[in-house]
N, CA, C and O atoms as a MOPAC input file, in Angstrom:
PM7 MOZYME 1SCF
protein

 N     73.78800 1   -11.25100 1   161.35700 1
 C     73.61100 1   -11.29400 1   159.60000 1
 C     72.98100 1   -10.15600 1   159.33900 1
 O     72.01400 1    -9.46200 1   159.65200 1
 N     74.35800 1   -10.27300 1   158.30500 1
 C     73.88500 1    -9.09800 1   157.67700 1
 C     73.18600 1    -8.97300 1   155.77500 1
 O     73.04500 1    -9.90000 1   154.97800 1
 N     72.90100 1    -7.56200 1   155.58700 1
 C     71.94000 1    -7.94900 1   153.92600 1
 C     73.49100 1    -7.10500 1   153.44800 1
 O     74.08000 1    -6.22300 1   154.07300 1
 N     73.87800 1    -7.77600 1   152.05900 1
 C     74.41600 1    -7.61900 1   151.26600 1
 C     73.99600 1    -7.33600 1   149.72700 1
 O     73.62000 1    -8.15000 1   148.88300 1
 N     74.11500 1    -6.40000 1   149.65300 1
 C     73.71300 1    -5.79700 1   147.99300 1
 C     74.70200 1    -5.31900 1   147.24900 1
 O     75.42200 1    -4.32900 1   147.38000 1
 N     74.63700 1    -6.18800 1   146.42200 1
 C     75.45000 1    -5.65200 1   145.10400 1
 C     75.21300 1    -5.41700 1   143.96500 1
 O     74.43800 1    -6.13600 1   143.33400 1
 N     75.84100 1    -4.31500 1   143.39400 1
 C     75.61900 1    -3.43300 1   142.12000 1
 C     76.55100 1    -3.64400 1   141.39600 1
 O     77.60200 1    -3.08100 1   141.70500 1
 N     76.54300 1    -4.47200 1   140.23500 1
 C     76.97800 1    -4.50600 1   139.26100 1
 C     76.69200 1    -2.79500 1   137.91700 1
 O     75.85100 1    -1.97000 1   137.56000 1
 N     77.76200 1    -3.12700 1   137.75700 1
 C     77.63100 1    -1.38000 1   137.10100 1
 C     78.10100 1    -1.69900 1   135.55100 1
 O     79.22800 1    -2.12100 1   135.29200 1
 N     77.26100 1    -1.48500 1   134.72200 1
 C     77.90300 1    -1.42000 1   133.29500 1
 C     77.87000 1    -0.50900 1   132.75700 1
 O     78.56700 1    -0.42800 1   131.74500 1
 N     76.99600 1     0.69300 1   133.18800 1
 C     76.45000 1     1.51900 1   131.57800 1
 C     76.75300 1     2.89400 1   132.74400 1
 O     76.46100 1     3.88400 1   132.07400 1
 N     77.22800 1     3.41900 1   134.25400 1
 C     77.10900 1     4.38000 1   134.83700 1
 C     78.39300 1     4.88600 1   135.62500 1
 O     79.10300 1     3.91700 1   135.89100 1
 N     78.84000 1     5.88900 1   136.01200 1
 C     79.86700 1     5.83700 1   136.34000 1
 C     79.78000 1     5.23700 1   138.04100 1
 O     78.64700 1     4.98100 1   138.45000 1
 N     80.66600 1     5.07600 1   138.76100 1
 C     80.16000 1     4.71400 1   140.31800 1
 C     80.03800 1     5.68000 1   140.95900 1
 O     79.27300 1     5.47700 1   141.90200 1
 N     80.57300 1     7.05700 1   140.90400 1
 C     80.24900 1     7.78000 1   142.08600 1
 C     78.97700 1     8.33500 1   141.57800 1
 O     78.31000 1     8.86500 1   142.46600 1
 N     78.41600 1     8.36400 1   140.30700 1
 C     76.77400 1     8.75800 1   140.24800 1
 C     75.89000 1     7.52500 1   140.72500 1
 O     75.01200 1     7.80000 1   141.54200 1
 N     76.00400 1     6.24100 1   140.33200 1
 C     75.48000 1     5.17100 1   141.54500 1
 C     75.65200 1     5.69900 1   142.96200 1
 O     74.65500 1     5.92500 1   143.64700 1
 N     76.61100 1     5.85800 1   143.32200 1
 C     76.82600 1     5.73300 1   144.93600 1
 C     76.13400 1     7.06800 1   145.44600 1
 O     75.68000 1     7.26100 1   146.57400 1
 N     76.15500 1     8.12200 1   144.15800 1
 C     75.51300 1     9.12600 1   144.41800 1
 C     74.02200 1     8.87700 1   145.37800 1
 O     73.49300 1     8.89900 1   146.49000 1
 N     73.85800 1     8.59100 1   143.67300 1
 C     71.91800 1     8.39500 1   143.77800 1
 C     71.85400 1     6.65500 1   144.89100 1
 O     70.77600 1     6.06300 1   144.83800 1
 N     72.25800 1     6.42400 1   145.20800 1
 C     72.32600 1     5.06700 1   145.74400 1
 C     71.88300 1     5.86700 1   147.81900 1
 O     71.05300 1     5.60100 1   148.68900 1
 N     73.27900 1     7.06500 1   147.63400 1
 C     73.03400 1     7.60300 1   148.98000 1
 C     72.02200 1     8.66100 1   149.61200 1
 O     71.87900 1     9.13500 1   150.73800 1
 N     71.37200 1     8.82000 1   148.36200 1
 C     70.23000 1     9.62600 1   148.21100 1
 C     68.95900 1     9.15700 1   149.46200 1
 O     68.63500 1     9.50000 1   150.59900 1
 N     68.59000 1     8.31100 1   148.56300 1
 C     67.71700 1     6.82400 1   149.15400 1
 C     68.18600 1     6.82000 1   150.56700 1
 O     67.28200 1     7.22200 1   151.30000 1
 N     69.32200 1     6.49700 1   151.24300 1
 C     69.83900 1     6.21800 1   152.17500 1
 C     69.40700 1     7.29000 1   153.14700 1
 O     69.05200 1     6.91800 1   154.26500 1
 N     69.39700 1     8.31000 1   152.91400 1
 C     69.48700 1    10.09400 1   153.70400 1
 C     67.50800 1    10.23200 1   154.04700 1
 O     66.69700 1    10.55800 1   154.91300 1
 N     67.63600 1     9.61700 1   152.39200 1
 C     65.17200 1    10.15600 1   152.31200 1
 C     65.06300 1     9.27100 1   153.35300 1
 O     64.38500 1     9.54700 1   154.34200 1
 N     65.85900 1     7.88400 1   153.20100 1
 C     65.06100 1     7.05700 1   155.06100 1
 C     65.45700 1     7.12600 1   155.99100 1
 O     65.27100 1     6.31700 1   156.90000 1
 N     66.31100 1     8.39900 1   156.04900 1
 C     66.49800 1     8.83600 1   157.81900 1
 C     67.78300 1     8.07500 1   158.21600 1
 O     68.45700 1     8.38500 1   159.19800 1
 N     68.12100 1     6.87200 1   157.22900 1
 C     69.41200 1     6.25700 1   157.96200 1
 C     71.02600 1     6.76800 1   157.79800 1
 O     71.16800 1     7.86600 1   157.25800 1
 N     71.94700 1     6.22500 1   158.12200 1
 C     73.02000 1     7.34100 1   157.69400 1
 C     74.03500 1     6.36400 1   157.18300 1
 O     73.78100 1     5.18300 1   157.42100 1
 N     75.40600 1     6.69300 1   156.36400 1
 C     75.99600 1     5.67400 1   155.64700 1
 C     77.13900 1     5.51400 1   156.08400 1
 O     77.08100 1     6.16800 1   157.12500 1
 N     78.44400 1     4.98200 1   156.01100 1
 C     79.53200 1     5.42800 1   155.62900 1
 C     80.33500 1     4.55000 1   154.22800 1
 O     80.21200 1     3.33200 1   154.09400 1
 N     81.25600 1     5.53300 1   153.13700 1
 C     81.35500 1     5.20300 1   151.91800 1
 C     82.69900 1     4.77700 1   152.62300 1
 O     83.33500 1     5.33800 1   153.51500 1
 N     82.88200 1     3.83200 1   152.07000 1
 C     84.32900 1     2.96500 1   151.72500 1
 C     84.95900 1     3.20000 1   150.93300 1
 O     84.66300 1     2.43300 1   150.01700 1
 N     86.03800 1     4.08800 1   150.52800 1
 C     86.60200 1     3.70300 1   149.20400 1
 C     87.84800 1     2.94900 1   149.38500 1
 O     88.25300 1     2.31400 1   150.35900 1
 N     88.46100 1     3.19900 1   148.02300 1
 C     89.59500 1     1.72000 1   147.97200 1
 C     91.27400 1     2.51600 1   148.13000 1
 O     92.41300 1     2.05500 1   148.06600 1
 N     90.68100 1     4.00900 1   148.37500 1
 C     91.81000 1     4.51600 1   148.00800 1
 C     91.80300 1     5.96600 1   148.86300 1
 O     90.66700 1     6.00200 1   149.33600 1
 N     92.34000 1     6.87900 1   149.18700 1
 C     92.52900 1     8.68500 1   149.91800 1
 C     91.98200 1     8.96400 1   148.68400 1
 O     90.75500 1     9.06400 1   148.68900 1
 N     92.75700 1     9.17700 1   147.22600 1
 C     92.41400 1     9.88800 1   146.12400 1
 C     90.97200 1     9.61400 1   146.15400 1
 O     90.22400 1    10.57300 1   146.34300 1
 N     90.39600 1     8.26100 1   145.96900 1
 C     88.75800 1     8.81200 1   145.53400 1
 C     87.83000 1     9.26800 1   146.24400 1
 O     86.81800 1     9.83100 1   145.82700 1
 N     88.24400 1     8.96000 1   147.83800 1
 C     88.25200 1     9.93900 1   149.13900 1
 C     87.28100 1    11.35900 1   148.63300 1
 O     86.16600 1    11.87900 1   148.67000 1
 N     88.52300 1    11.47100 1   148.20600 1
 C     88.45300 1    12.86900 1   147.22100 1
 C     87.80900 1    13.37100 1   146.22300 1
 O     87.48300 1    14.51000 1   145.88900 1
 N     87.65300 1    12.12200 1   145.71700 1
 C     86.87900 1    12.34800 1   144.18100 1
 C     85.09400 1    12.53900 1   144.51400 1
 O     84.44400 1    13.45700 1   144.01200 1
 N     84.37600 1    11.28700 1   145.62600 1
 C     83.30700 1    10.92500 1   145.81400 1
 C     83.29800 1    12.27500 1   147.13700 1
 O     82.18900 1    12.79400 1   147.26500 1
 N     84.26900 1    12.76400 1   147.94900 1
 C     84.01700 1    13.66500 1   148.38800 1
 C     83.15800 1    14.88100 1   147.95200 1
 O     82.14300 1    15.38900 1   148.42900 1
 N     84.19300 1    15.26300 1   146.50600 1
 C     83.56500 1    16.21400 1   145.77800 1
 C     81.91000 1    16.49300 1   144.99200 1
 O     80.97200 1    17.28900 1   144.92600 1
 N     82.43500 1    15.13500 1   144.48300 1
 C     81.13800 1    14.99800 1   143.82600 1
 C     79.93000 1    14.95700 1   144.20700 1
 O     78.95300 1    15.29700 1   143.53900 1
 N     79.94000 1    14.43000 1   145.58000 1
 C     78.69400 1    14.70000 1   146.68200 1
 C     78.34000 1    16.28500 1   146.62900 1
 O     77.19200 1    16.61500 1   146.32900 1
 N     78.90400 1    16.84700 1   146.79500 1
 C     78.53600 1    18.34100 1   146.88800 1
 C     77.95100 1    19.06400 1   145.29200 1
 O     77.45000 1    20.18900 1   145.29900 1
 N     78.07600 1    18.36500 1   144.15500 1
 C     78.32300 1    18.85800 1   142.78900 1
 C     76.99900 1    17.97500 1   142.10700 1
 O     76.16400 1    18.52400 1   141.38900 1
 N     76.96300 1    16.63300 1   142.43400 1
 C     76.31800 1    15.99300 1   141.49800 1
 C     75.09000 1    16.10700 1   140.85400 1
 O     75.02500 1    16.08000 1   139.62500 1
 N     73.94600 1    16.25300 1   141.68100 1
 C     72.93100 1    17.15700 1   141.69900 1
 C     72.77100 1    19.07200 1   141.94700 1
 O     72.88300 1    19.65600 1   143.02400 1
 N     72.48200 1    19.71100 1   140.56900 1
 C     72.28300 1    21.08600 1   140.53500 1
 C     70.70200 1    21.21400 1   141.60600 1
 O     69.56800 1    20.73800 1   141.56200 1
 N     71.69000 1    22.40700 1   142.75600 1
 C     70.41400 1    22.94700 1   143.64100 1
 C     70.91200 1    22.16600 1   144.47100 1
 O     71.22800 1    23.02200 1   145.29700 1
 N     71.31200 1    21.00800 1   145.01900 1
 C     71.41300 1    20.20600 1   146.14700 1
 C     73.29700 1    19.62800 1   146.46900 1
 O     74.39300 1    19.86700 1   145.96000 1
 N     72.91700 1    19.02700 1   147.27300 1
 C     73.73200 1    18.30700 1   147.68300 1
 C     73.88800 1    17.07800 1   148.92900 1
 O     73.27400 1    17.20000 1   149.98900 1
 N     74.53600 1    16.22300 1   148.72700 1
 C     74.35100 1    15.56300 1   150.03600 1
 C     75.24400 1    15.35300 1   151.20300 1
 O     76.31600 1    14.81000 1   150.94000 1
 N     75.03400 1    15.65100 1   152.34500 1
 C     75.36100 1    16.06700 1   153.35300 1
 C     76.25500 1    14.99800 1   153.51000 1
 O     75.97700 1    13.86700 1   153.11300 1
 N     77.69100 1    15.38600 1   154.26400 1
 C     78.43800 1    14.51500 1   154.54400 1
 C     79.84800 1    14.99500 1   155.10600 1
 O     80.18400 1    16.17900 1   155.06400 1
 N     80.67600 1    13.94700 1   155.65600 1
 C     81.85800 1    15.19300 1   155.90400 1
 C     82.94100 1    13.50800 1   155.82600 1
 O     82.63400 1    12.33700 1   155.60200 1
 N     84.40600 1    14.29400 1   156.17600 1
 C     85.40100 1    12.92800 1   156.29500 1
 C     86.81800 1    13.81600 1   156.70700 1
 O     87.24000 1    14.97000 1   156.63400 1
 N     87.17500 1    12.70200 1   157.10400 1
 C     88.38500 1    13.12400 1   157.93800 1
 C     89.49400 1    14.37700 1   156.96100 1
 O     89.76000 1    14.15700 1   155.78000 1
 N     89.92300 1    15.40300 1   157.56400 1
 C     89.99000 1    15.71600 1   158.77200 1
 C     88.54700 1    16.53800 1   159.49800 1
 O     88.63800 1    17.19700 1   160.53400 1
 N     87.65100 1    16.40500 1   158.97000 1
 C     86.33000 1    17.30000 1   159.46500 1
 C     85.88900 1    16.79700 1   160.19700 1
 O     85.58600 1    15.60500 1   160.15800 1
 N     85.60100 1    18.05200 1   161.68700 1
 C     85.25200 1    18.00000 1   162.87200 1
 C     83.53900 1    17.12700 1   162.83500 1
 O     82.70300 1    16.90500 1   161.95800 1
 N     83.63400 1    16.90500 1   163.97500 1
 C     82.27300 1    16.14400 1   164.46500 1
 C     81.40700 1    15.48300 1   163.61600 1
 O     80.35600 1    15.95500 1   163.18200 1
 N     81.93500 1    14.19000 1   163.33900 1
 C     82.14600 1    13.65500 1   162.45700 1
 C     80.78200 1    12.65900 1   163.07300 1
 O     80.36700 1    11.90500 1   162.19200 1
 N     80.28900 1    12.57500 1   163.95200 1
 C     79.23700 1    11.92200 1   164.41800 1
 C     78.13000 1    12.51500 1   164.32700 1
 O     77.06000 1    11.91800 1   164.21600 1
 N     78.24900 1    13.68900 1   164.36000 1
 C     76.91300 1    14.44200 1   163.67600 1
 C     76.79000 1    14.43900 1   161.75800 1
 O     76.21400 1    15.29000 1   161.08000 1
 N     77.49200 1    13.26500 1   161.28400 1
 C     77.51500 1    13.51900 1   159.45300 1
 C     76.68000 1    12.04900 1   159.34200 1
 O     76.81700 1    10.91500 1   159.80100 1
 N     75.68200 1    12.79300 1   158.40700 1
 C     74.72600 1    11.75000 1   157.67400 1
 C     75.53200 1    10.54100 1   157.15300 1
 O     75.18000 1     9.38400 1   157.38200 1
 N     76.63800 1    10.86800 1   156.43500 1
 C     77.70700 1    10.19100 1   155.17800 1
 C     78.85600 1    10.15300 1   155.64200 1
 O     78.96800 1    11.24700 1   156.19400 1
 N     79.76300 1     9.62100 1   155.77600 1
 C     81.01600 1     9.90500 1   156.43400 1
 C     81.81800 1     9.26500 1   155.35300 1
 O     81.37700 1     8.16900 1   155.00600 1
 N     82.58100 1     9.56000 1   154.91300 1
 C     83.58600 1     9.00700 1   153.73600 1
 C     85.38600 1     8.85100 1   154.24800 1
 O     86.27300 1     9.47400 1   154.83000 1
 N     85.14500 1     7.69200 1   153.62200 1
 C     86.74100 1     7.13700 1   154.29200 1
 C     87.64500 1     6.11800 1   153.09800 1
 O     87.17900 1     5.91900 1   151.97600 1
 N     89.11800 1     5.47400 1   153.59500 1
 C     89.02300 1     4.49200 1   153.05800 1
 C     89.91700 1     3.73500 1   153.91300 1
 O     91.00600 1     3.22300 1   153.65200 1
 N     88.96700 1     3.77500 1   155.42100 1
 C     89.43300 1     2.59300 1   155.93100 1
 C     87.89500 1     2.23100 1   156.91400 1
 O     86.75600 1     2.69100 1   156.99400 1
 N     88.64500 1     1.20400 1   157.50400 1
 C     86.75100 1     0.52800 1   157.82300 1
 C     87.02800 1     1.42100 1   159.07400 1
 O     88.20500 1     1.65200 1   159.35000 1
 N     85.91300 1     2.00400 1   159.94600 1
 C     85.13600 1     2.54500 1   160.09000 1
 C     83.70300 1     2.85500 1   160.54500 1
 O     82.71900 1     2.29600 1   160.06000 1
 N     83.65600 1     3.80000 1   161.52700 1
 C     81.87700 1     4.10000 1   161.93700 1
 C     81.66700 1     4.74100 1   162.98500 1
 O     81.16200 1     4.39900 1   164.05300 1
 N     82.31700 1     6.24000 1   162.42800 1
 C     81.85700 1     7.28200 1   163.55900 1
 C     81.37400 1     8.21700 1   163.27600 1
 O     81.81200 1     9.36200 1   163.38900 1
 N     79.90400 1     7.68100 1   162.65800 1
 C     78.96800 1     8.60400 1   162.21300 1
 C     77.42400 1     7.63800 1   163.24000 1
 O     76.28200 1     7.95600 1   163.57000 1
 N     78.21200 1     6.52900 1   163.38500 1
 C     77.03800 1     5.29100 1   164.05500 1
 C     75.99600 1     4.91300 1   162.61100 1
 O     74.77500 1     4.90100 1   162.76300 1
 N     76.47600 1     4.68600 1   161.55500 1
 C     75.74800 1     4.44700 1   160.38700 1
 C     75.47600 1     2.86900 1   160.71600 1
 O     76.15600 1     2.10400 1   161.40100 1
 N     74.35600 1     2.65100 1   160.06000 1
 C     73.76800 1     1.28400 1   159.95500 1
 C     73.94200 1     0.96300 1   158.05200 1
 O     73.32700 1    -0.02200 1   157.64200 1
 N     74.58500 1     1.62000 1   157.22400 1
 C     74.29900 1     1.35500 1   156.00900 1
 C     76.36700 1     1.50100 1   155.71500 1
 O     76.84100 1     2.63300 1   155.81600 1
 N     77.23500 1     0.43100 1   155.42000 1
 C     78.26800 1     0.80700 1   154.50100 1
 C     78.25500 1     0.71100 1   153.50400 1
 O     77.89500 1    -0.41100 1   153.14700 1
 N     78.69800 1     1.97700 1   152.03700 1
 C     78.64300 1     1.69200 1   151.21800 1
 C     80.12700 1     1.78000 1   150.45500 1
 O     80.93700 1     2.70700 1   150.49600 1
 N     80.22100 1     0.40800 1   149.68700 1
 C     81.88300 1     0.40500 1   149.16500 1
 C     82.29400 1     0.90600 1   148.00400 1
 O     81.50800 1     1.58200 1   147.34100 1
 N     83.14100 1     0.74900 1   147.71400 1
 C     83.13700 1     1.39900 1   146.29600 1
 C     85.04300 1     1.12900 1   145.59900 1
 O     86.13100 1     1.65500 1   145.83200 1
 N     84.36700 1    -0.34200 1   144.39000 1
 C     85.30900 1    -1.08800 1   144.09400 1
 C     86.63400 1    -1.33300 1   145.24300 1
 O     87.80300 1    -1.09600 1   144.93600 1
 N     86.28100 1    -1.75800 1   146.37100 1
 C     87.27900 1    -2.34300 1   147.04500 1
 C     87.42200 1    -3.95100 1   146.74900 1
 O     86.78600 1    -4.70400 1   146.01100 1
 N     88.57400 1    -4.16500 1   147.67400 1
 C     89.30000 1    -5.47600 1   146.80800 1
 C     88.98200 1    -6.57600 1   147.68100 1
 O     89.33500 1    -7.65200 1   147.19800 1
 N     88.33900 1    -6.67100 1   148.99400 1
 C     88.50100 1    -7.18200 1   149.99100 1
 C     86.75300 1    -6.74400 1   150.53600 1
 O     86.13500 1    -5.71000 1   150.28600 1
 N     86.24500 1    -8.12200 1   151.45100 1
 C     85.11500 1    -8.29200 1   151.89600 1
 C     84.98600 1    -7.14800 1   153.34300 1
 O     85.97800 1    -7.28200 1   154.05900 1
 N     84.17700 1    -6.29200 1   153.77900 1
 C     84.02100 1    -5.86000 1   154.83600 1
 C     83.66400 1    -6.78400 1   156.57100 1
 O     82.68100 1    -7.52200 1   156.63800 1
 N     84.35700 1    -6.63600 1   157.49800 1
 C     83.76900 1    -6.91000 1   158.70300 1
 C     82.64300 1    -6.33900 1   158.86400 1
 O     82.77500 1    -5.15200 1   159.16200 1
 N     81.48500 1    -6.72500 1   158.78300 1
 C     79.96300 1    -6.56700 1   159.09900 1
 C     79.75100 1    -5.42100 1   160.49900 1
 O     79.15000 1    -4.38800 1   160.78900 1
 N     80.60000 1    -6.31900 1   161.02000 1
 C     80.25700 1    -5.99300 1   162.92300 1
 C     79.49600 1    -4.96300 1   163.07000 1
 O     78.36500 1    -5.13800 1   163.52300 1
 N     79.98600 1    -3.53500 1   162.68800 1
 C     79.00500 1    -2.40400 1   162.71900 1
 C     78.23000 1    -2.12700 1   162.29400 1
 O     77.34900 1    -1.35800 1   162.67900 1
 N     78.39400 1    -2.91000 1   161.00100 1
 C     76.86300 1    -2.55600 1   160.26700 1
 C     75.87700 1    -3.30900 1   159.71800 1
 O     76.31100 1    -4.44300 1   159.51500 1
 N     74.53500 1    -3.16400 1   159.32700 1
 C     73.34900 1    -4.13900 1   159.42900 1
 C     73.43600 1    -4.61700 1   157.60400 1
 O     73.34400 1    -5.70900 1   157.04400 1
 N     73.64400 1    -3.26900 1   157.11400 1
 C     73.30600 1    -3.70300 1   155.62000 1
 C     74.89100 1    -2.89500 1   154.86600 1
 O     75.46300 1    -1.94000 1   155.39000 1
 N     75.36700 1    -3.62300 1   153.47600 1
 C     76.56300 1    -3.00100 1   152.90700 1
 C     75.51400 1    -2.81800 1   151.31900 1
 O     74.62700 1    -3.54400 1   150.86800 1
 N     76.06600 1    -1.62600 1   150.84800 1
 C     75.82800 1    -1.20700 1   149.25500 1
 C     77.47900 1    -1.78800 1   148.50300 1
 O     78.56500 1    -1.21000 1   148.44800 1
 N     77.12500 1    -2.90500 1   148.09600 1
 C     78.88300 1    -3.18000 1   147.02500 1
 C     78.52200 1    -2.64100 1   145.48100 1
 O     77.69100 1    -2.94500 1   144.62600 1
 N     79.54800 1    -1.72700 1   145.59600 1
 C     79.48100 1    -1.12100 1   144.17400 1
 C     80.89800 1    -1.16800 1   143.11500 1
 O     81.77600 1    -0.30600 1   143.10000 1
 N     80.85400 1    -2.33600 1   142.30400 1
 C     81.58100 1    -2.01300 1   141.69500 1
 C     81.42600 1    -2.34800 1   139.80700 1
 O     80.41100 1    -2.83900 1   139.31200 1
 N     82.60900 1    -1.96800 1   139.04600 1
 C     82.46500 1    -1.42800 1   137.77000 1
 C     82.22600 1    -3.18600 1   136.71200 1
 O     83.18400 1    -3.47300 1   135.99400 1
 N     81.47300 1    -3.79900 1   136.70900 1
 C     81.15100 1    -5.13100 1   136.29300 1
 C     81.62800 1    -5.08300 1   134.67800 1
 O     80.97400 1    -5.87700 1   134.00200 1
 N     82.59100 1    -4.34700 1   133.94900 1
 C     82.87700 1    -3.69400 1   132.35900 1
 C     84.28000 1    -4.57800 1   132.41700 1
 O     84.72100 1    -5.15300 1   131.42200 1
 N     85.11000 1    -4.61800 1   134.09800 1
 C     86.52500 1    -4.90000 1   134.19000 1
 C     86.54000 1    -5.71700 1   134.47100 1
 O     85.60200 1    -5.89900 1   135.24700 1
 N     87.62400 1    -7.29000 1   134.21000 1
 C     87.56600 1    -8.54900 1   134.81200 1
 C     87.67200 1    -8.78500 1   135.71600 1
 O     86.97900 1    -9.52900 1   136.40900 1
 N     88.80700 1    -8.06500 1   136.02400 1
 C     89.85700 1    -7.98700 1   137.65600 1
 C     88.81400 1    -7.55200 1   138.64800 1
 O     88.73600 1    -8.21300 1   139.68400 1
 N     87.92800 1    -6.44100 1   138.46200 1
 C     87.00100 1    -5.89700 1   139.22200 1
 C     86.06100 1    -6.91800 1   139.62100 1
 O     85.53000 1    -7.02600 1   140.72700 1
 N     85.89600 1    -7.72100 1   138.51900 1
 C     84.22600 1    -8.47400 1   138.58500 1
 C     84.89800 1    -9.66300 1   139.04100 1
 O     84.04000 1   -10.41700 1   139.50000 1
 N     86.18000 1   -10.23000 1   139.13100 1
 C     86.67800 1   -11.32000 1   139.96600 1
 C     86.82400 1   -11.10100 1   141.50700 1
 O     86.74600 1   -11.98900 1   142.35500 1
 N     87.01200 1    -9.99200 1   141.69100 1
 C     87.36100 1    -9.48200 1   143.08000 1
 C     86.00600 1    -9.12100 1   143.45600 1
 O     86.30800 1    -8.89200 1   144.62700 1
 N     84.36100 1    -8.80600 1   143.41200 1
 C     83.24000 1    -8.97600 1   143.23800 1
 C     83.27500 1   -10.39200 1   143.55500 1
 O     83.19600 1   -10.63100 1   144.76000 1
 N     83.36300 1   -11.29400 1   142.85500 1
 C     83.01600 1   -12.63000 1   142.81300 1
 C     83.25300 1   -12.96700 1   144.49000 1
 O     82.72800 1   -13.29600 1   145.55400 1
 N     84.36700 1   -12.63200 1   143.85100 1
 C     85.59500 1   -13.21900 1   145.84500 1
 C     84.71300 1   -12.90100 1   146.69500 1
 O     83.94300 1   -13.80500 1   147.01700 1
 N     84.50900 1   -11.41600 1   147.39200 1
 C     83.53600 1   -10.94800 1   148.10300 1
 C     82.35100 1   -11.48200 1   148.50500 1
 O     82.02900 1   -11.57800 1   149.68900 1
 N     81.32300 1   -12.02500 1   147.09400 1
 C     80.77200 1   -12.91600 1   147.08400 1
 C     80.54400 1   -14.05500 1   148.19600 1
 O     79.62600 1   -14.18500 1   149.00600 1
 N     81.27800 1   -14.55700 1   148.04500 1
 C     81.73600 1   -15.81000 1   148.81700 1
 C     81.95500 1   -15.72100 1   150.07000 1
 O     81.39400 1   -16.46000 1   150.87800 1
 N     83.15600 1   -14.42000 1   150.54000 1
 C     82.97400 1   -14.77900 1   151.81400 1
 C     82.50400 1   -13.85100 1   152.48400 1
 O     83.15200 1   -13.30500 1   153.37700 1
 N     81.19500 1   -13.49200 1   152.13600 1
 C     80.04500 1   -12.75100 1   152.72800 1
 C     78.72800 1   -14.76600 1   152.58200 1
 O     78.48000 1   -15.71800 1   153.32200 1
 N     78.52600 1   -14.51700 1   151.81500 1
 C     78.18700 1   -16.00800 1   151.37600 1
 C     78.65800 1   -17.10200 1   152.46100 1
 O     77.73800 1   -17.60400 1   153.10600 1
 N     79.81600 1   -17.49100 1   152.71800 1
 C     80.45800 1   -18.24300 1   153.88700 1
 C     80.37900 1   -17.48800 1   154.97200 1
 O     80.05700 1   -18.34900 1   155.79100 1
 N     80.46800 1   -16.09300 1   155.80500 1
 C     79.56600 1   -15.56800 1   156.69600 1
 C     78.30700 1   -15.91300 1   157.30400 1
 O     78.26100 1   -15.64100 1   158.50400 1
 N     77.17300 1   -16.48700 1   156.76800 1
 C     76.08100 1   -16.35400 1   156.09600 1
 C     75.25700 1   -14.88000 1   156.66500 1
 O     74.40500 1   -14.55500 1   157.49200 1
 N     76.07600 1   -14.31000 1   155.69600 1
 C     74.93400 1   -12.66600 1   155.24600 1
 C     73.73800 1   -13.34400 1   154.10700 1
 O     73.74800 1   -14.33000 1   153.36900 1
 N     73.14700 1   -12.70100 1   154.28100 1
 C     71.89600 1   -12.53700 1   152.97100 1
 C     72.56900 1   -11.68800 1   151.85200 1
 O     73.39200 1   -10.77900 1   151.96600 1
 N     72.21900 1   -12.01700 1   151.17100 1
 C     72.87300 1   -11.72700 1   149.49600 1
 C     71.56800 1   -11.24000 1   148.69600 1
 O     70.42600 1   -11.60500 1   148.97500 1
 N     71.92700 1   -10.31800 1   147.61000 1
 C     71.19200 1    -9.42300 1   146.66300 1
 C     72.35800 1    -9.23800 1   145.53200 1
 O     73.46100 1    -8.75100 1   145.77700 1
 N     71.99500 1    -9.63700 1   144.44800 1
 C     72.75200 1    -9.05600 1   143.72600 1
 C     71.63900 1    -8.16600 1   142.37500 1
 O     70.65400 1    -8.65200 1   141.81900 1
 N     72.07200 1    -7.16400 1   142.22400 1
 C     71.47300 1    -6.14100 1   140.91200 1
 C     72.35800 1    -5.75800 1   140.04200 1
 O     73.47200 1    -5.41100 1   140.43400 1
 N     72.00500 1    -5.75000 1   138.60500 1
 C     72.32600 1    -5.34900 1   137.79300 1
 C     71.92800 1    -4.07200 1   136.94700 1
 O     70.72800 1    -3.94400 1   136.70400 1
 N     72.61100 1    -3.32600 1   136.57700 1
 C     72.12700 1    -2.50600 1   135.34000 1
 C     71.68200 1    -2.64600 1   134.13400 1
 O     72.50800 1    -3.00900 1   133.29700 1
 N     70.24500 1    -2.40200 1   133.68400 1
 C     70.18000 1    -3.10500 1   132.76200 1
 C     70.43900 1    -1.39600 1   131.22700 1
 O     70.90900 1    -0.36400 1   131.70700 1
 N     70.12500 1    -1.37900 1   129.79500 1
 C     70.72700 1    -0.59100 1   129.06900 1
 C     70.58000 1     0.41900 1   129.55500 1
 O     71.59200 1     1.07400 1   129.30600 1
 N     69.66100 1     1.18600 1   130.33400 1
 C     68.67100 1     2.18700 1   130.28400 1
 C     69.40000 1     2.60400 1   132.10700 1
 O     69.16900 1     3.63900 1   132.73100 1
 N     69.98200 1     1.82500 1   132.41700 1
 C     70.73000 1     2.13500 1   133.73700 1
 C     70.14000 1     2.20100 1   134.63800 1
 O     70.69400 1     2.77000 1   135.57900 1
 N     68.76800 1     1.69000 1   134.85300 1
 C     68.27500 1     0.48900 1   136.22400 1
 C     68.43600 1    -0.10000 1   136.37400 1
 O     68.99000 1    -0.80400 1   135.53000 1
 N     68.17800 1    -0.54200 1   137.56100 1
 C     68.46400 1    -1.61400 1   138.55600 1
 C     67.52500 1    -2.59100 1   138.49800 1
 O     66.31900 1    -2.39600 1   138.64800 1
 N     68.11600 1    -3.78500 1   138.25400 1
 C     67.56100 1    -4.84800 1   137.50300 1
 C     67.42700 1    -6.34300 1   138.38500 1
 O     67.58600 1    -7.41000 1   137.79100 1
 N     67.15300 1    -6.29800 1   139.69700 1
 C     67.01500 1    -7.42200 1   140.61500 1
 C     67.72800 1    -9.19200 1   139.43200 1
 O     67.40400 1    -9.61400 1   138.32200 1
 N     68.28400 1    -9.45500 1   140.00900 1
 C     68.74400 1   -10.69000 1   139.16000 1
 C     68.68600 1   -12.21700 1   140.48800 1
 O     68.68400 1   -12.17700 1   141.71800 1
 N     68.65600 1   -13.09800 1   139.77300 1
 C     68.80600 1   -13.96900 1   140.45800 1
 C     70.09600 1   -14.93100 1   141.06700 1
 O     71.05900 1   -15.49300 1   140.54400 1
 N     69.71100 1   -14.83700 1   142.09100 1
 C     70.71900 1   -15.75600 1   143.28400 1
 C     71.24800 1   -16.88800 1   142.73400 1
 O     71.96000 1   -17.62800 1   143.41200 1

């Protein structure tokens, strides 16, 4: 059984939200795989992780970068775990992830788009039917995460 945290964005760019959560992952000494919906989003998040905070960056790599096993964050559009991460961070993907290689999933999605919201509901059902532990977080008007009732 894995822990799946859904993050329903209502007022923040998904890349910024992902970067802030990844900061917490790295600070805790853990590793993450960032699973994007496509290669174009991989390039966008790759650039964003280098520049989102003045004076700092989040160490990461992506194909064709060498030494994937040494990267604390690995950005990809494929389900893979070359850095032996415990956490997968999904960015607006359209399907549930096979959690065999991960203990935790941070599922981020734009809750203002009805099609994206419906895909998130489908992932919720799939994860729940697989016996995972689910938590749902939504942004408040100030952009803070508030845990909602399941």
